[in-house]
SERO-4910 file (N, C-alpha, C, O; in steps of 0.05 Angstrom, whole numbers):
BEGIN
 pado doro    nc1    nc2    nc3   cac1   cac2   cac3    cc1    cc2    cc3    oc1    oc2    oc3
  Unk    A   -472   1357  -1668   -476   1332  -1653   -503   1320  -1661   -523   1333  -1663
  Unk    A   -503   1293  -1665   -527   1279  -1672   -538   1264  -1648   -524   1246  -1637
  Unk    A   -562   1271  -1639   -574   1257  -1617   -587   1230  -1626   -594   1228  -1650
  Unk    A   -589   1211  -1608   -603   1186  -1615   -633   1192  -1620   -643   1213  -1611
  Unk    A   -646   1174  -1633   -675   1178  -1639   -691   1170  -1614   -694   1146  -1608
  Unk    A   -701   1190  -1600   -715   1186  -1575   -745   1184  -1580   -756   1201  -1593
  Unk    A   -758   1163  -1570   -787   1160  -1573   -801   1183  -1558   -796   1187  -1534
  Unk    A   -819   1197  -1572   -832   1220  -1560   -860   1214  -1549   -871   1231  -1535
  Unk    A   -871   1192  -1556   -898   1185  -1546   -895   1174  -1518   -887   1151  -1514
  Unk    A   -901   1191  -1498   -895   1182  -1470   -915   1161  -1461   -911   1150  -1439
  Unk    A   -935   1155  -1476   -953   1133  -1469   -944   1107  -1481   -954   1085  -1474
  Unk    A   -925   1108  -1500   -916   1084  -1513   -887   1088  -1521   -881   1092  -1545
  Unk    A   -869   1088  -1502   -841   1093  -1508   -829   1071  -1525   -812   1077  -1542
  Unk    A   -837   1046  -1521   -825   1025  -1536   -834   1024  -1565   -819   1015  -1583
  Unk    A   -859   1032  -1571   -870   1029  -1597   -885   1003  -1601   -894    996  -1623
  Unk    A   -888    988  -1579   -901    961  -1581   -931    962  -1577   -944    943  -1581
  Unk    A   -942    985  -1568   -970    987  -1561   -989    978  -1583  -1008    963  -1578
  Unk    A   -985    986  -1609  -1003    977  -1630  -1003    946  -1633  -1024    934  -1638
  Unk    A   -980    934  -1629   -978    905  -1631   -992    892  -1607  -1007    872  -1610
  Unk    A   -989    904  -1583  -1002    894  -1559  -1033    895  -1563  -1047    876  -1556
  Unk    A  -1043    917  -1574  -1072    920  -1577  -1083    899  -1595  -1104    887  -1590
  Unk    A  -1069    893  -1617  -1078    873  -1636  -1077    845  -1623  -1094    828  -1627
  Unk    A  -1056    840  -1607  -1054    815  -1594  -1076    811  -1574  -1088    789  -1572
  Unk    A  -1083    832  -1559  -1104    830  -1539  -1131    827  -1552  -1149    813  -1542
  Unk    A  -1135    839  -1575  -1161    835  -1590  -1163    805  -1599  -1184    793  -1597
  Unk    A  -1140    794  -1607  -1140    766  -1616  -1145    748  -1592  -1159    728  -1594
  Unk    A  -1133    754  -1569  -1138    739  -1545  -1168    739  -1538  -1179    718  -1532
  Unk    A  -1180    763  -1539  -1208    765  -1532  -1225    749  -1552  -1244    735  -1543
  Unk    A  -1219    751  -1577  -1234    736  -1598  -1233    706  -1592  -1254    692  -1594
  Unk    A  -1210    696  -1586  -1207    667  -1581  -1221    658  -1556  -1233    636  -1556
  Unk    A  -1218    673  -1535  -1231    665  -1510  -1261    666  -1512  -1276    649  -1501
  Unk    A  -1272    686  -1526  -1301    687  -1530  -1311    663  -1546  -1332    652  -1540
  Unk    A  -1296    656  -1567  -1304    633  -1583  -1303    608  -1567  -1321    591  -1569
  Unk    A  -1282    604  -1551  -1280    580  -1535  -1303    579  -1515  -1315    558  -1511
  Unk    A  -1309    601  -1502  -1330    602  -1482  -1357    595  -1495  -1373    579  -1485
  Unk    A  -1362    607  -1519  -1388    601  -1532  -1391    572  -1539  -1412    560  -1536
  Unk    A  -1369    560  -1549  -1370    531  -1556  -1374    513  -1532  -1388    493  -1534
  Unk    A  -1360    520  -1510  -1362    503  -1486  -1391    505  -1475  -1402    484  -1467
  Unk    A  -1402    529  -1474  -1429    532  -1464  -1449    517  -1482  -1469    506  -1473
  Unk    A  -1444    519  -1508  -1461    504  -1527  -1460    474  -1522  -1481    461  -1523
  Unk    A  -1437    464  -1515  -1434    435  -1508  -1449    428  -1483  -1461    407  -1481
  Unk    A  -1449    446  -1463  -1464    442  -1439  -1494    440  -1445  -1508    423  -1435
  Unk    A  -1503    459  -1461  -1532    458  -1469  -1539    433  -1484  -1561    423  -1482
  Unk    A  -1520    424  -1501  -1525    400  -1517  -1525    374  -1501  -1542    357  -1504
  Unk    A  -1505    372  -1483  -1501    347  -1468  -1516    347  -1441  -1522    325  -1431
  Unk    A  -1520    370  -1430  -1533    372  -1404  -1513    368  -1382  -1490    360  -1386
  Unk    A  -1522    373  -1357  -1505    370  -1334  -1515    347  -1317  -1531    351  -1298
  Unk    A  -1505    324  -1323  -1512    300  -1308  -1488    281  -1307  -1470    284  -1323
  Unk    A  -1488    262  -1288  -1464    245  -1285  -1456    230  -1310  -1432    226  -1315
  Unk    A  -1475    223  -1327  -1469    208  -1351  -1454    224  -1372  -1439    214  -1387
  Unk    A  -1459    250  -1372  -1446    268  -1392  -1422    283  -1382  -1408    296  -1397
  Unk    A  -1417    282  -1356  -1395    298  -1344  -1368    293  -1356  -1354    311  -1364
  Unk    A  -1360    267  -1358  -1334    260  -1369  -1330    270  -1397  -1310    281  -1405
  Unk    A  -1351    265  -1414  -1350    274  -1442  -1349    304  -1443  -1334    315  -1460
  Unk    A  -1364    317  -1426  -1364    347  -1427  -1337    358  -1419  -1328    378  -1431
  Unk    A  -1324    346  -1400  -1297    355  -1392  -1277    351  -1415  -1261    369  -1420
  Unk    A  -1279    328  -1428  -1261    323  -1451  -1266    343  -1473  -1247    354  -1486
  Unk    A  -1291    349  -1479  -1298    367  -1500  -1288    396  -1494  -1279    410  -1511
  Unk    A  -1292    404  -1468  -1282    430  -1461  -1252    433  -1464  -1242    453  -1473
  Unk    A  -1237    411  -1457  -1208    412  -1461  -1200    414  -1490  -1182    428  -1497
  Unk    A  -1214    399  -1507  -1208    399  -1535  -1214    427  -1547  -1199    437  -1564
  Unk    A  -1235    439  -1538  -1242    466  -1548  -1221    486  -1540  -1213    503  -1556
  Unk    A  -1212    485  -1515  -1191    503  -1506  -1166    500  -1522  -1154    520  -1530
  Unk    A  -1158    475  -1527  -1134    471  -1543  -1137    482  -1571  -1118    494  -1582
  Unk    A  -1161    479  -1583  -1165    488  -1610  -1163    519  -1612  -1153    529  -1631
  Unk    A  -1174    532  -1591  -1174    562  -1593  -1150    575  -1581  -1145    599  -1586
  Unk    A  -1133    560  -1567  -1108    572  -1557  -1085    568  -1576  -1064    579  -1572
  Unk    A  -1089    551  -1596  -1067    546  -1615  -1078    543  -1643  -1101    539  -1648
  Unk    A  -1059    545  -1662  -1065    540  -1690  -1045    520  -1701  -1022    520  -1692
  Unk    A  -1053    503  -1719  -1035    484  -1731  -1025    464  -1711  -1041    454  -1695
  Unk    A  -1000    457  -1713   -988    438  -1695   -985    450  -1667   -985    474  -1664
  Unk    A   -983    433  -1646   -980    443  -1619   -955    461  -1616   -954    477  -1596
  Unk    A   -936    460  -1633   -912    476  -1631   -913    501  -1648   -892    515  -1651
  Unk    A   -936    508  -1658   -939    532  -1674   -961    549  -1662   -982    552  -1674
  Unk    A   -956    560  -1639   -976    576  -1626   -979    603  -1640   -960    615  -1648
  Unk    A  -1004    611  -1644  -1010    635  -1659   -995    659  -1648   -986    676  -1663
  Unk    A   -993    661  -1622   -981    684  -1610   -951    687  -1617   -942    708  -1625
  Unk    A   -937    665  -1615   -909    665  -1622   -904    672  -1652   -887    687  -1659
  Unk    A   -920    659  -1668   -916    661  -1697   -921    689  -1708   -910    697  -1729
  Unk    A   -939    704  -1695   -946    730  -1707   -936    754  -1691   -920    769  -1701
  Unk    A   -946    757  -1667   -941    782  -1652   -913    784  -1641   -901    806  -1643
  Unk    A   -903    763  -1629   -876    765  -1618   -855    770  -1640   -837    786  -1637
  Unk    A   -859    756  -1663   -841    760  -1685   -842    789  -1696   -821    801  -1702
  Unk    A   -866    800  -1697   -869    828  -1706   -855    848  -1687   -842    866  -1695
  Unk    A   -858    843  -1661   -846    861  -1641   -816    860  -1643   -802    880  -1642
  Unk    A   -805    835  -1646   -776    833  -1648   -765    846  -1673   -745    860  -1672
  Unk    A   -779    843  -1695   -771    855  -1720   -772    886  -1718   -754    899  -1728
  Unk    A   -793    896  -1705   -795    925  -1702   -772    936  -1684   -760    957  -1690
  Unk    A   -765    921  -1663   -743    930  -1646   -717    930  -1661   -701    948  -1658
  Unk    A   -712    909  -1677   -688    908  -1693   -686    931  -1713   -665    943  -1717
  Unk    A   -709    938  -1725   -710    959  -1745   -705    986  -1731   -691   1003  -1743
  Unk    A   -715    990  -1707   -711   1015  -1693   -682   1019  -1685   -670   1040  -1689
  Unk    A   -670    997  -1675   -641    998  -1668   -624   1003  -1693   -605   1018  -1692
  Unk    A   -631    990  -1715   -616    992  -1739   -617   1021  -1750   -596   1032  -1758
  Unk    A   -641   1033  -1749   -643   1061  -1758   -628   1080  -1740   -615   1099  -1750
  Unk    A   -630   1076  -1714   -617   1094  -1695   -587   1092  -1697   -573   1112  -1698
  Unk    A   -576   1068  -1696   -547   1064  -1697   -536   1073  -1724   -514   1083  -1726
  Unk    A   -552   1069  -1746   -543   1078  -1772   -541   1108  -1773   -524   1119  -1787
  Unk    A   -559   1122  -1759   -558   1151  -1758   -534   1161  -1742   -522   1181  -1749
  Unk    A   -527   1146  -1721   -506   1155  -1703   -478   1148  -1713   -458   1161  -1707
  Unk    A   -476   1126  -1729   -450   1116  -1737   -449   1108  -1766   -464   1090  -1775
  Unk    A   -432   1121  -1781   -428   1114  -1809   -417   1086  -1812   -423   1072  -1831
  Unk    A   -399   1078  -1794   -387   1052  -1795   -409   1030  -1791   -408   1010  -1805
  Unk    A   -427   1035  -1773   -449   1015  -1769   -466   1015  -1793   -473    993  -1803
  Unk    A   -474   1038  -1804   -492   1039  -1827   -480   1024  -1850   -495   1010  -1865
  Unk    A   -454   1026  -1855   -442   1012  -1877   -440    982  -1873   -441    967  -1892
  Unk    A   -438    974  -1848   -433    946  -1842   -458    929  -1837   -456    905  -1837
  Unk    A   -480    942  -1831   -503    927  -1820   -530    934  -1834   -545    949  -1822
  Unk    A   -535    924  -1858   -561    927  -1869   -582    912  -1852   -576    892  -1840
  Unk    A   -606    922  -1852   -627    910  -1835   -631    880  -1840   -635    865  -1822
  Unk    A   -629    872  -1866   -634    844  -1872   -613    826  -1859   -618    803  -1853
  Unk    A   -589    837  -1855   -568    821  -1842   -575    814  -1813   -568    793  -1804
  Unk    A   -590    831  -1800   -599    825  -1773   -619    802  -1773   -617    783  -1758
  Unk    A   -639    804  -1791   -661    785  -1792   -651    757  -1799   -663    737  -1791
  Unk    A   -629    755  -1815   -619    729  -1823   -595    720  -1807   -582    700  -1814
  Unk    A   -588    735  -1786   -566    727  -1769   -573    703  -1752   -596    700  -1744
  Unk    A   -553    687  -1745   -557    664  -1728   -568    672  -1701   -586    659  -1690
  Unk    A   -558    694  -1690   -566    703  -1663   -596    711  -1663   -611    704  -1645
  Unk    A   -605    725  -1684   -633    733  -1686   -651    708  -1689   -672    706  -1676
  Unk    A   -643    690  -1706   -659    666  -1710   -661    650  -1685   -682    638  -1679
  Unk    A   -639    648  -1670   -639    633  -1645   -658    646  -1625   -673    632  -1611
  Unk    A   -657    673  -1623   -675    687  -1604   -704    682  -1611   -721    679  -1593
  Unk    A   -711    682  -1637   -739    677  -1644   -747    648  -1637   -770    643  -1629
  Unk    A   -729    629  -1640   -735    602  -1632   -739    600  -1602   -757    586  -1593
  Unk    A   -723    614  -1586   -727    614  -1558   -753    627  -1550   -767    619  -1531
  Unk    A   -761    648  -1564   -787    661  -1559   -810    642  -1564   -829    642  -1549
  Unk    A   -808    627  -1586   -829    607  -1591   -831    586  -1569   -853    578  -1562
  Unk    A   -808    578  -1559   -808    559  -1537   -821    571  -1512   -836    558  -1497
  Unk    A   -815    596  -1507   -827    610  -1483   -857    612  -1487   -872    607  -1468
  Unk    A   -866    618  -1511   -895    620  -1516   -908    593  -1513   -930    590  -1502
  Unk    A   -895    572  -1523   -905    545  -1521   -909    537  -1492   -930    526  -1484
  Unk    A   -888    543  -1476   -890    536  -1447   -913    551  -1434   -927    539  -1418
  Unk    A   -915    577  -1440   -936    593  -1427   -964    583  -1434   -980    579  -1417
  Unk    A   -969    580  -1460   -996    573  -1468  -1003    544  -1462  -1026    537  -1459
  Unk    A   -983    526  -1461   -988    499  -1452   -997    500  -1423  -1016    487  -1415
  Unk    A   -983    516  -1407   -990    518  -1378  -1017    532  -1375  -1033    524  -1358
  Unk    A  -1023    552  -1391  -1048    566  -1390  -1071    547  -1397  -1092    547  -1384
  Unk    A  -1068    532  -1418  -1088    513  -1426  -1093    492  -1405  -1116    484  -1399
  Unk    A  -1071    482  -1393  -1073    461  -1373  -1088    472  -1348  -1105    458  -1337
  Unk    A  -1082    496  -1340  -1095    508  -1317  -1125    513  -1323  -1142    508  -1305
  Unk    A  -1131    522  -1347  -1159    527  -1354  -1175    501  -1355  -1197    499  -1346
  Unk    A  -1162    480  -1366  -1175    454  -1366  -1182    445  -1338  -1204    436  -1333
  Unk    A  -1163    448  -1319  -1167    440  -1292  -1190    456  -1279  -1207    445  -1265
  Unk    A  -1189    482  -1284  -1210    499  -1273  -1238    491  -1283  -1257    488  -1267
  Unk    A  -1240    487  -1309  -1266    480  -1321  -1275    452  -1312  -1299    447  -1308
  Unk    A  -1256    434  -1309  -1264    407  -1300  -1275    409  -1272  -1295    395  -1265
  Unk    A  -1263    426  -1255  -1274    430  -1228  -1302    442  -1228  -1319    434  -1213
  Unk    A  -1306    462  -1246  -1332    475  -1248  -1353    455  -1256  -1375    454  -1245
  Unk    A  -1347    439  -1277  -1366    420  -1287  -1372    398  -1267  -1395    391  -1263
  Unk    A  -1351    388  -1254  -1355    367  -1234  -1372    377  -1211  -1391    363  -1202
  Unk    A  -1366    401  -1201  -1382    412  -1179  -1411    418  -1187  -1429    414  -1171
  Unk    A  -1414    427  -1212  -1441    433  -1222  -1458    408  -1222  -1482    409  -1215
  Unk    A  -1446    386  -1232  -1461    361  -1233  -1467    351  -1205  -1490    342  -1199
  Unk    A  -1447    352  -1187  -1451    342  -1160  -1472    359  -1144  -1487    348  -1129
  Unk    A  -1472    385  -1149  -1490    402  -1134  -1517    406  -1148  -1535    418  -1136
  Unk    A  -1519    396  -1172  -1544    399  -1187  -1551    427  -1194  -1574    435  -1195
  Unk    A  -1530    444  -1201  -1536    471  -1208  -1546    473  -1236  -1544    454  -1252
  Unk    A  -1558    496  -1243  -1570    499  -1269  -1548    504  -1290  -1526    512  -1284
  Unk    A  -1556    499  -1315  -1537    504  -1337  -1530    534  -1337  -1507    541  -1343
  Unk    A  -1549    551  -1331  -1543    580  -1331  -1522    587  -1311  -1504    603  -1317
  Unk    A  -1524    576  -1286  -1505    582  -1266  -1478    571  -1273  -1457    584  -1269
  Unk    A  -1477    546  -1283  -1452    534  -1291  -1438    550  -1313  -1414    553  -1313
  Unk    A  -1454    560  -1332  -1444    576  -1354  -1431    602  -1343  -1410    610  -1353
  Unk    A  -1443    614  -1323  -1432    638  -1311  -1406    632  -1297  -1387    649  -1298
  Unk    A  -1404    609  -1284  -1379    602  -1270  -1357    596  -1291  -1334    603  -1286
  Unk    A  -1364    584  -1313  -1345    579  -1334  -1334    605  -1345  -1310    608  -1350
  Unk    A  -1352    624  -1350  -1344    650  -1360  -1325    664  -1341  -1306    677  -1349
  Unk    A  -1331    661  -1315  -1313    674  -1295  -1285    661  -1295  -1266    676  -1295
  Unk    A  -1284    635  -1297  -1258    622  -1297  -1242    627  -1322  -1218    631  -1322
  Unk    A  -1256    628  -1345  -1242    635  -1370  -1233    664  -1370  -1213    671  -1382
  Unk    A  -1247    681  -1355  -1239    709  -1353  -1212    711  -1338  -1196    728  -1344
  Unk    A  -1208    694  -1318  -1183    694  -1303  -1160    685  -1322  -1139    697  -1322
  Unk    A  -1166    664  -1338  -1146    654  -1357  -1139    676  -1378  -1116    679  -1385
  Unk    A  -1159    689  -1387  -1155    711  -1407  -1138    733  -1395  -1121    744  -1409
  Unk    A  -1143    740  -1370  -1127    761  -1358  -1097    753  -1357  -1080    770  -1361
  Unk    A  -1092    728  -1352  -1065    718  -1351  -1052    719  -1379  -1029    726  -1382
  Unk    A  -1068    713  -1399  -1058    715  -1427  -1052    744  -1434  -1032    749  -1448
  Unk    A  -1069    762  -1426  -1064    791  -1431  -1039    801  -1417  -1024    816  -1429
  Unk    A  -1035    792  -1392  -1011    801  -1378   -986    790  -1392   -966    804  -1394
  Unk    A   -988    766  -1403   -965    755  -1417   -959    772  -1442   -936    778  -1448
  Unk    A   -981    780  -1457   -977    796  -1480   -965    823  -1473   -947    833  -1487
  Unk    A   -975    835  -1451   -965    862  -1443   -936    861  -1434   -923    882  -1432
  Unk    A   -926    837  -1427   -899    834  -1418   -881    824  -1441   -859    835  -1445
  Unk    A   -890    804  -1455   -873    791  -1475   -868    809  -1499   -846    809  -1510
  Unk    A   -888    824  -1508   -884    839  -1533   -865    862  -1530   -846    864  -1546
  Unk    A   -868    880  -1511   -847    900  -1508   -820    888  -1500   -799    899  -1507
  Unk    A   -821    865  -1486   -797    852  -1479   -782    842  -1503   -757    844  -1505
  Unk    A   -796    830  -1523   -783    821  -1547   -772    844  -1563   -750    842  -1575
  Unk    A   -786    867  -1564   -776    890  -1578   -751    901  -1565   -731    907  -1578
  Unk    A   -751    903  -1538   -728    913  -1524   -704    894  -1528   -682    904  -1533
  Unk    A   -708    868  -1526   -687    849  -1529   -673    852  -1556   -648    850  -1557
  Unk    A   -688    857  -1577   -676    860  -1603   -658    885  -1604   -637    884  -1617
  Unk    A   -666    906  -1590   -650    930  -1589   -624    926  -1572   -603    934  -1580
  Unk    A   -628    912  -1550   -604    907  -1533   -583    891  -1548   -559    898  -1548
  Unk    A   -592    871  -1562   -573    853  -1576   -559    868  -1599   -536    862  -1605
  Unk    A   -573    886  -1612   -561    901  -1633   -540    921  -1622   -519    925  -1635
  Unk    A   -545    932  -1599   -526    949  -1586   -501    933  -1579   -478    943  -1583
  Unk    A   -504    909  -1569   -481    891  -1563   -466    884  -1588   -441    883  -1588
  Unk    A   -481    879  -1610   -468    872  -1635   -450    894  -1645   -427    890  -1653
  Unk    A   -460    919  -1643   -444    942  -1652   -418    945  -1636   -398    952  -1647
  Unk    A   -420    939  -1611   -397    941  -1594   -377    918  -1599   -353    923  -1601
  Unk    A   -388    894  -1600   -370    870  -1602   -358    868  -1630   -335    860  -1632
  Unk    A   -373    874  -1650   -363    869  -1678   -349    894  -1690   -331    891  -1706
  Unk    A   -358    918  -1682   -347    942  -1694   -331    959  -1674   -319    979  -1682
  Unk    A   -332    952  -1649   -318    968  -1629   -332    994  -1623   -319   1012  -1612
  Unk    A   -357    997  -1629   -372   1022  -1624   -382   1021  -1595   -397   1004  -1587
  Unk    A   -373   1040  -1579   -380   1041  -1551   -408   1052  -1548   -414   1075  -1557
  Unk    A   -426   1036  -1536   -454   1045  -1533   -464   1041  -1505   -452   1026  -1489
  Unk    A   -485   1055  -1499   -500   1051  -1474   -530   1053  -1482   -537   1059  -1505
  Unk    A   -547   1046  -1463   -576   1047  -1468   -587   1071  -1452   -586   1072  -1427
  Unk    A   -598   1090  -1467   -611   1113  -1455   -640   1107  -1448   -656   1100  -1465
  Unk    A   -647   1110  -1423   -673   1101  -1413   -694   1123  -1417   -689   1147  -1410
  Unk    A   -717   1116  -1428   -739   1135  -1429   -763   1121  -1416   -771   1099  -1423
  Unk    A   -775   1135  -1397   -798   1125  -1382   -823   1138  -1393   -823   1159  -1405
  Unk    A   -845   1125  -1388   -871   1136  -1397   -879   1161  -1380   -892   1178  -1390
  Unk    A   -869   1162  -1355   -874   1185  -1338   -904   1192  -1336   -912   1215  -1337
  Unk    A   -920   1171  -1333   -949   1174  -1329   -955   1172  -1299   -937   1164  -1283
  Unk    A   -979   1180  -1290   -985   1177  -1262   -983   1149  -1251   -977   1145  -1227
  Unk    A   -986   1129  -1268   -984   1101  -1259   -956   1090  -1261   -951   1067  -1253
  Unk    A   -937   1106  -1271   -909   1096  -1273   -897   1091  -1245   -900   1108  -1227
  Unk    A   -884   1069  -1242   -870   1063  -1217   -847   1081  -1213   -832   1088  -1232
  Unk    A   -842   1090  -1188   -821   1110  -1182   -794   1100  -1191   -778   1115  -1201
  Unk    A   -788   1074  -1187   -762   1064  -1194   -758   1062  -1224   -735   1059  -1233
  Unk    A   -780   1063  -1240   -778   1064  -1269   -774   1094  -1278   -757   1100  -1295
  Unk    A   -790   1111  -1266   -788   1140  -1273   -761   1152  -1266   -751   1169  -1281
  Unk    A   -749   1143  -1244   -724   1154  -1235   -701   1148  -1255   -680   1161  -1253
  Unk    A   -705   1129  -1273   -684   1122  -1292   -685   1139  -1317   -667   1137  -1334
  Unk    A   -706   1154  -1320   -711   1170  -1345   -687   1189  -1350   -679   1204  -1332
  Unk    A   -676   1187  -1374   -654   1205  -1381   -627   1196  -1372   -607   1210  -1377
  Unk    A   -625   1172  -1360   -600   1162  -1351   -592   1138  -1369   -608   1125  -1381
  Unk    A   -566   1133  -1370   -555   1113  -1388   -545   1089  -1372   -534   1091  -1350
  Unk    A   -550   1065  -1383   -542   1040  -1370   -530   1021  -1390   -534   1023  -1414
  Unk    A   -515   1001  -1379   -505    980  -1397   -528    960  -1402   -548    960  -1387
  Unk    A   -524    943  -1422   -544    922  -1427   -547    904  -1403   -569    896  -1395
  Unk    A   -525    898  -1390   -525    880  -1367   -541    893  -1344   -556    879  -1330
  Unk    A   -538    919  -1340   -553    932  -1319   -583    933  -1325   -599    929  -1306
  Unk    A   -590    937  -1349   -618    937  -1357   -630    909  -1353   -652    906  -1342
  Unk    A   -616    889  -1362   -626    861  -1359   -630    855  -1329   -649    842  -1322
  Unk    A   -611    863  -1313   -613    858  -1284   -637    871  -1272   -651    859  -1256
  Unk    A   -643    896  -1280   -666    910  -1271   -692    895  -1277   -709    892  -1260
  Unk    A   -694    885  -1302   -718    871  -1310   -721    843  -1298   -742    831  -1299
  Unk    A   -699    833  -1287   -700    806  -1276   -710    807  -1247   -714    786  -1235
  Unk    A   -712    831  -1235   -719    833  -1207   -746    846  -1202   -755    863  -1217
  Unk    A   -758    838  -1180   -781    853  -1167   -804    858  -1186   -819    877  -1182
  Unk    A   -808    840  -1205   -831    843  -1223   -829    868  -1241   -849    877  -1252
  Unk    A   -805    879  -1245   -802    903  -1261   -810    899  -1290   -817    919  -1303
  Unk    A   -808    875  -1300   -814    871  -1328   -844    871  -1334   -853    875  -1357
  Unk    A   -861    867  -1314   -890    866  -1318   -902    893  -1322   -897    912  -1307
  Unk    A   -918    896  -1343   -932    921  -1349   -913    945  -1350   -920    967  -1341
  Unk    A   -890    941  -1360   -871    963  -1364   -871    972  -1393   -868    956  -1411
  Unk    A   -873    998  -1396   -873   1009  -1424   -849   1029  -1427   -850   1045  -1445
  Unk    A   -829   1026  -1410   -805   1042  -1414   -789   1031  -1438   -793   1008  -1446
  Unk    A   -772   1048  -1448   -756   1040  -1471   -727   1047  -1466   -720   1063  -1449
  Unk    A   -709   1034  -1481   -681   1040  -1480   -671   1045  -1508   -676   1029  -1526
  Unk    A   -657   1067  -1512   -648   1075  -1539   -617   1075  -1539   -604   1084  -1520
  Unk    A   -606   1064  -1560   -577   1062  -1563   -565   1091  -1564   -575   1107  -1580
  Unk    A   -544   1095  -1549   -530   1121  -1550   -500   1115  -1551   -491   1096  -1538
  Unk    A   -485   1132  -1566   -456   1129  -1567   -444   1140  -1541   -455   1158  -1529
  Unk    A   -420   1129  -1534   -406   1139  -1511   -380   1154  -1519   -368   1147  -1540
  Unk    A   -373   1174  -1504   -348   1188  -1509   -325   1173  -1496   -329   1151  -1485
  Unk    A   -301   1184  -1497   -278   1171  -1487   -279   1167  -1456   -264   1150  -1445
  Unk    A   -295   1183  -1443   -298   1180  -1414   -321   1161  -1406   -327   1158  -1383
  Unk    A   -333   1149  -1426   -355   1130  -1421   -382   1144  -1415   -399   1131  -1404
  Unk    A   -385   1169  -1423   -410   1183  -1419   -425   1184  -1445   -413   1187  -1467
  Unk    A   -452   1183  -1444   -468   1184  -1469   -464   1210  -1484   -464   1232  -1471
  Unk    A   -462   1209  -1510   -459   1233  -1526   -487   1243  -1533   -500   1233  -1551
  Unk    A   -495   1264  -1519   -521   1276  -1522   -518   1306  -1523   -500   1318  -1510
  Unk    A   -535   1319  -1537   -535   1349  -1538   -543   1359  -1511   -558   1346  -1496
  Unk    A   -535   1384  -1504   -543   1396  -1479   -573   1399  -1477   -585   1396  -1456
  Unk    A   -585   1405  -1500   -615   1409  -1500   -629   1383  -1493   -649   1383  -1479
  Unk    A   -620   1361  -1504   -633   1335  -1498   -629   1328  -1469   -647   1319  -1456
  Unk    A   -604   1331  -1459   -599   1324  -1431   -616   1341  -1412   -627   1332  -1393
  Unk    A   -619   1367  -1419   -635   1385  -1402   -665   1377  -1403   -678   1377  -1383
  Unk    A   -674   1371  -1427   -702   1363  -1430   -709   1338  -1414   -729   1338  -1400
  Unk    A   -692   1318  -1416   -698   1293  -1402   -695   1296  -1372   -711   1284  -1357
  Unk    A   -676   1312  -1363   -673   1317  -1334   -698   1332  -1324   -708   1325  -1302
  Unk    A   -707   1352  -1338   -730   1368  -1330   -756   1350  -1330   -773   1353  -1312
  Unk    A   -758   1332  -1350   -781   1314  -1350   -782   1296  -1326   -803   1292  -1314
  Unk    A   -759   1286  -1319   -757   1269  -1295   -764   1284  -1270   -779   1274  -1253
  Unk    A   -753   1308  -1266   -758   1323  -1242   -787   1332  -1240   -799   1332  -1219
  Unk    A   -799   1338  -1263   -827   1347  -1263   -845   1324  -1254   -864   1328  -1239
  Unk    A   -839   1299  -1262   -855   1276  -1254   -851   1271  -1224   -871   1265  -1210
  Unk    A   -827   1274  -1214   -821   1268  -1186   -833   1288  -1167   -840   1282  -1144
  Unk    A   -837   1313  -1177   -847   1334  -1159   -875   1344  -1167   -886   1361  -1154
***
């Protein structure tokens, strides 16, 4: 019996953590650069009624420049990190299903996934989601900084105090960007795996389910840990992530598993025992 390829790093079940770390470093770099330039403009223009409008415009332009690259529809985040996560997820599913099924291996070279209409459409939708998020993030940051600058001028506060307030508001925006990265990247990886499982079933008639692996860390939510070692349909997994904030800061993974004639996942007794014991150990 051939078991599916189960991720063994319980701190990073999905395999998206290295991509997340690089994305977060890039987020930090961009926000620091934006903050430095905005504060430089405050020092250059001063905080007085005559310069306030220009300063607000300059701050908005700086935010736009550092939150995006190229045209407004080519956000750095979408073009690099989300695409990498989706590609990694597709490669993991392809390797796992190829190991489990000779029919799948013969019919589905990895390149066929990347050039499929479904995959290309998903990447386009991901870019739109990133565009919507970062447009909203930039707009909210613009509004926050406009309020800080307006109040600083009205209250006659020092450049130093205004700079500290700007740093605080940009820190809030950066936290939102990081939360998006921590959600979107493993989400894109998982989605690629789910869709490949569906493709194998719809196109080749291979009956599959998704075997859940949880991080089983002290911070793991109980309703995530309780799913460890259990199998679900793609629809059931999607429903779980659509509710109760389950998709946020989740590092659980789902691995494609074949089903027997009774609809049960085909797993060795040793793997079933290991995953059951891991779940019970965390619970108790």
